[in-house]
N, C-alpha and C positions, 0 to 999 in steps of 0.2 A: 233035144239035140243028143246026138250020139257021142260016145266017148271019143271017137276019132275026130269028130268035129271040134270038140273042146280043146284037144291037144293042138290042133292046127291053129286055133285062134290064139293060144298062149304063145306059140312060136312066132307068129306075126307080130304080136305086141312087143316081144323082146327085141326083134330086129329093128322095129321103129324106134325104140328107146336108144339103141346103140347109134343109129344114124343121127338122132337129135343131139347126142353128146358130142358128136364130131362136128356137126354143121353149125351149131349155135356160137361157139367161140370164133369160128372163122367169119361168120356174118358180122360179129360185133367189132372187128378190126383189131389191130395189134395193141397189146397192153405192155407198158414199160415195166421191166423187172427192177426190183430195188437194187441200188448201187451202193456198195459198202463205202464208208468214209475213209479217206486216206489219213495217215498220221498228221500230215501237214494241215489238212482241213480241221482235224480235231484240235490241234494246238492253236489254230487261229481263233477258234471260238472260245477255248478255256482261259480263265484268268491267270496272270503271271504269278508264280509262287513268291512269298515274302523272303527276303534274305535271312539267313540263319543268324540268330543273335550272337554277339561276341561275348564269350565267357571271360570274366576278369577275376583274377585272384588278388584280392586286396586285403589289407589290414587297416584298422583305424587307430589313430593316435588317441591315447587316453591318459588320464591322470592316475597316479599311484605312487607307491614308495619303491625305492631301489636301494640295495645295500651291497657293499663289498665286505666279505667276511673271510676269516681264516679258520679253517676247520681243524680240529685236533681230537685225539682220543685222550681220555683222562680217567682218574679214579677219585673217589671221595675219601677224604681222610678226616680224622678228628682235628678240630681246630684248637680247643682248649682242654687239656687233660693233665693229670698229675698222678704219679706213682707214690705209694706209701711203703715204708720200710720199718723194720723193727729197730728201735733205738737201744734196746737191751737184749741180751741173750736169755733164752729161757724156753719154757714150754707153753704152747698156746692152750689156754684154758677154755676160751669161748670165742666163737665167731658170730657176730651179731647181725651180719648182713649177708645177702646173696646177690648173685649176678642179676642185674636189671633193677635192683632197688635204687630208689632216689634218696640221697642223703644230703644233709646240710653241712656247712663248714663247721669244724670242731666237733662233729658228732662222733661218739665212740663207735669204733668198727670191730675191734677184737681186744681180748684181754690176754696178757702174758704173765706167767709166773716166773719171776727172775731166778737166775741160777744162784745169785748171792744169798747168804744165809739171812733169814728174816731178822735174826737177833743183832745183826751188825749195826743197824741204825740205833737200836736201843743201847748197845754197848758204847757207841759214840756219845750218845746223850749222857750216859752215866759218867764217862770220862770228862765231859764238859762240866758237869756239876762239880766234880772233884777239883778241877782247875779253877773254877770260879771261887770255891771255898779257899783254896790256896791263895788266890789273888787277894781275897779279903784279908786273910791273915798277914800276908806280906805288905799289903797297903798300910795296915795298922802299925806294923813294925817300922815301916819307912817313915810314917808320920812321927813316931816316937823318936826315931834316930835323928830326924831333922830338928825336933825341938831340943834334943840334947846338944846338937851341933850349934844351934842358935845361942843356947845358954853359954856354951864354952866360948863362943865368939865374943859375947859381951864381957865375960870374965877376963878373957885375954886382953881385951881393950883396957881393962882396969889393972892389968898385971896381977890378977887375983887367982890365976890357974897356971898349972904347969904346961909346958909345950907338948908333953907327951899326951896329956888328957885332951888337949885341943885337937891334936892330930888323930887320936883314936875316935873322937866323936865325928870328925869329918869323914873318916873312912867308913864308920858304921852307917852314916846317912847315905853315902854313895853306894855302898853295897846293898842296902835295903831298896833303893831306887832301881838298881840293876835287876834284883830279883823280881820286882814288880813288872819291869819291862819284859823279862823273859817269860813270865807266866802269861802276860798279855799277848805276846807273840804266839805262844802255844794255843791260846784260846782262839785267836784269829785263824790259825791253821786248822784247828778242829772245826771251826764254823764253816770253812770252805769245804772240808770233807763231808760235813753233815748236809750241806746244800747239794753236793753231788749225789749223795745217797737219797735225799728227798726227791731230787729231780728224777733219778732213776726209778724210784718207786712210782712217781707220777706217770712215767712212761710205760708202765705196765698196761695202760689203756692206749691203744693206737687210735688216733683221731683223724678224721677226714681233713686233708689240707684245703680242699675247695668243695663247694657244693656241686652236685651233679648226679650222674648215674654210674653205678658200679658196672663196669664193662668187662673186667677180668678179676678172677679170684684164684690165688695160688696157695692157699693155706687152709688147714682143717684143724679141728680140735685135737689136741694131743701131739701135734707136730712140734719138733724142736726147731727154733729159729735162732739165727745169729744176729748180733748187733750190726746195723748198717751194712747189710749184704747187698751191694749194688746189682749184682747179676740176677737177683731173684726178688723183684718187688712182690710184696704180699698182695696188694690190690692195685687196680687202676680205676680212677674216677674221672669221668669225662663230662663236659658240658655239651649236651647234644642239641642245644637250641640254635647252634650255628655250626656249619660244616665248611671244610676247606676242599676245594676242587684243585687237584694237581694234574694239569694237562701237559702232554708231551708235544711240543711244537717243533716242526722241522726247521733246520737252520735257514732254509730259503724263505720262510715266513716269519720267523721270530723277530727279524729286524723291522717289521711293520707294526709291531705291537708297542704300546705305550701304557704307562701307569695311569689308572683311572678309566681306561677304555671299557666300554660296555661288553659284557660277556654273558652268555646264556648256555644252557645245556639241557639235554634230555637223558633219561635213563630207561633201559628196557623194562624195569619194574613198574613204571608208570607211563604207559603209552599215551601219547598226545599231550603230555604235560611238560612244561618247561619252567626252569628256575633261572633267575637272573642275578647278576652281581657286577662288581667293578674289579678290574684287574689290579691286584695288589703288588705283585712282585714277579720279576723274571729272574730265575736263578742263573747267574752268569757263567756257570760251568756246565758242560754236557752231562746229560743223564748217564748213569752207569751203563757200560757196554755199548755206548754209541760214540761215533767220531773217531774210532780206532781202526787202523789199517785200511783206510779208504772207505770206511762206512760213513753214511750220512749221520751227522750229529743232530741230536734232539735235545731241546732245553725244556726244563720244567717251569711252567707258568702257574702261579697261584692266585686264586681269588676265593672269596667267601660268599656263602649264601645263607639266608635265614632258614631255620628248620624248626619252627615253633611246635609243630605237631609230631616231631620226631619221625617223619616219614622216611627221610634219607638215613642211610646207615653206612658206616665205614666199610670201604671195600667195593661199593657199588661202582659199576662202570658208567662212564659219562661220554656222550657225544657233544663236544664243546664247539661253540662258534664265537669268535671274537669279531666285533663289528669295527672294521677299519675305516670305512667311509659310508655315508648314507645321504639320501636326498628324499625329503618328504613332500608329498603332493606335487610331484614333478610330472612333466609330460613324458610318456613312455611310448616307445615304438619297438615292436619285435625286431630283434637283430637281423632276422632273415630278410627284412625289407631294405636294409642298407646296401647301397651300391658301392662302387669303388671309392677309395679315399684319395683325394688329390694332395698336392704338395703342401697346401695350407692346412691340412688336417680335416677338411670338410668332406662329407659324404654326399653323393648324388642320389636322389630318390625321384621317382615319378609319381606325381599326385594326380588323381582323377578329378577333373573339374566337370561342370555341367556340360551336357552335349551328347555323349561324353567326349571330353578333350583331355589331353595329357599335358601337364606342365612339369618341367624338370626343375627341381629345387636343390639348392646347396644347404645342407643341414649341419649344424654344429652339435657335436655329441659330448656329453659329460661322462658320467659313470655308465659303464656298459659291461655286459657279460655275454655268455653264450646264448642267453634267452632274450634279453631285452636291453635297450639302451635309453639313456636319459637325453631328451631333446632340449638343448639349450636355446637354439634359435633356428628359424627356417620353417617350422610347422606350427599349427594350432590344434587345439583339442578338437577331435571329430574329423580331421582330414583323413581321406582314404588314400593310402599309399599302395601303389601297384607292386606286386611281387613278381620278379622275373622280367623278361623283355616285353616291349610294347607289342601287343598282338597286331596282326595285319588287319587293316580296315580302320584303325584309329589314326588320327592325324599325328604327325611326328611331334615329339615333345617340344614345347616352347620353353626356353630357359627363363627362369624367374630369379631375380637376385636373392641372395641368402637372407637379406633383411626383410623380404616380403613375409607378411603374416608372422612376424617374430613374436612368439608368445611370451608372456611373463612367467617363464618356468623357473622353478627352484634350481639353484646351482648346487653342485655337489659340495658337501662339507665333510670334514673328518668326523668320525663318530666321537661323541664326548667321552 
């Protein structure tokens, strides 16, 4: 076959294939085209969506403790202390202690050389010896004069002596007795002087008036000191096993405090640690610089705390709390869940029941503050209380009497 014949054969085959592509679909009949689904048809066949869950903001009633307190700022002070002074004038010879030393009562602290002459006491003792000798001599003369007078008395009774002799004997006896009395008085006066001198010599050693710790020392060896100089104590000794807290309480709060009330405090030097005590005294006059010219008055309130390890020191600042009232193991509800208060003093709250359903309760409240309130009646431990208004979709609250589910809650009581 020639090349021309082969080309003609291929062209005929191509024409036949084109005709087949057109004729075959026509002979097969009409074919339905796919129809897109409408939104209505799609929604008719899809399942209905579940309703959105209702979000409830609730809090639970729980048991716990609640307190009403009065806060104040304060300072630590020495509770028991004593100052020592020189009882005689002179020069300090030796100081036997230093600041921080622990001393016992009557322990020698320092020695003073007195200003008076050391020979004064010896001279007084010599004078005492001379007076005692004179007293012995005058006593002997008095005894002799009394014997002479007794003899003259007997003779006079017998009319055997002259009147002049009798009178002379009587005068001599009286004179001898007077001289003995005079010397005795001089001896007593000298004894008093000697006692003063001996006491002064004993006071050359200054002793501790109480046991404790030396907290201040204002004397050194060689220093001259004067007797009983009140403005300048030589040493101060304090018992640091107990400290006093002096708190400044505002006049608006001090009327709520009572003797024996529980008190506690913390100090920046020991973070997280608290000390406790009992209120001892409220000073009934304002603290210095307060309550004048329209200023608020502050009053000093005192209580003691034990300090066995001497951790606390005088001058430390204290953040003090006085417990005015408290309730232990009480039913507590966050204060934000309380509704409006009615004329009877009851608060309305919404409690979530099973279902969920909402029931309105009237609640009696005891102690309360900005964070929580003590439930006296109307709720039980574990009740869930709705915060805010009732969401749409929940049934309207059903009122429940205040006595419903009344729990055996602790009542508020003043702090001891």
